[in-house]
N, C-alpha and C positions, 0 to 999 in steps of 0.2 A: 504494500500500500504506500510505502514511502516514495516509490518511483512515480506514483500518480501525482503526488504533491510536487515532486521535483519537476515533472513534465509540465505541470501547470505553472509553476514558478518560472521556468525557463521561457514558456510561451508568454507569460505576463511581462517578463523582462523585455522581450522582443517588441511587444505592443507598446510598452512605456517608451522605449527608445524611438520607435517609429513615430509616435505622436510628438515626442519632444523635437525630433529633427524636422518633422513636418511644420511645426510651429516656429522653427528657426531659433530654438532656445539652446543655450549651452547647459551643461549640467549645473553650473554655478547659478545661472538664471532660474532654472527650475527649482533649485534648492531654495533660493531667496523667496520665490513665489509660494512654494509649498510649505516652507518651514522645516523641510527634511534636510539634513546635512548633505553637503556636496559629496562627501566621501561615501555616505550611505547610498545616495542616488546612483553613483558609479558602481558600487558593489551590487546593487539590485540589478542594474542594467547588464552587468557581466555575469549574472546568475550566481554570485557568491553567497547571497543571502536572499531568503524569501521575505518579502515585506509583510508586515502585519496588515490586517484589513484596514486599520486606521491609516497606516502609511500609504497603502495603495490607494485608498480613497482620497487622501490629501494630494497625492500626485495626480490622480485623475481630475480632481477639481482644479488644480493648478494648470492642467493641460486643457481645461474647458470641455471635458467630456464626462458623461455620467460613469460612475464606477461600474455600473451594470453593463454598459456598452464595452468598457475595457475588458471586463471579465468574459463577456460573450466572445469578443475577438480572440482572447487567449484560448478559450475552449475550442473555437473554430480552428485556430492555428494548430492545435494539438490533435485535431481530428475527432473531437468528442461532441461536436454540435452539428 
């Protein structure tokens, strides 16, 4: 079951980075908007850490997308939706 979470976290990292780049934001800018440290944003994007729901929600809000949409994109990316 751990690999399921890992797969989702990896897909979520891809989605976060995709939206950040689409908005033309640096990790530093996303950090300032979301209140999540720049180091942690980078670690999440590289798949080193799985963000908590609160952190993922803060990143989604900072990116201007609903958390539910971000989660759905991650599910689709990993082939589960």
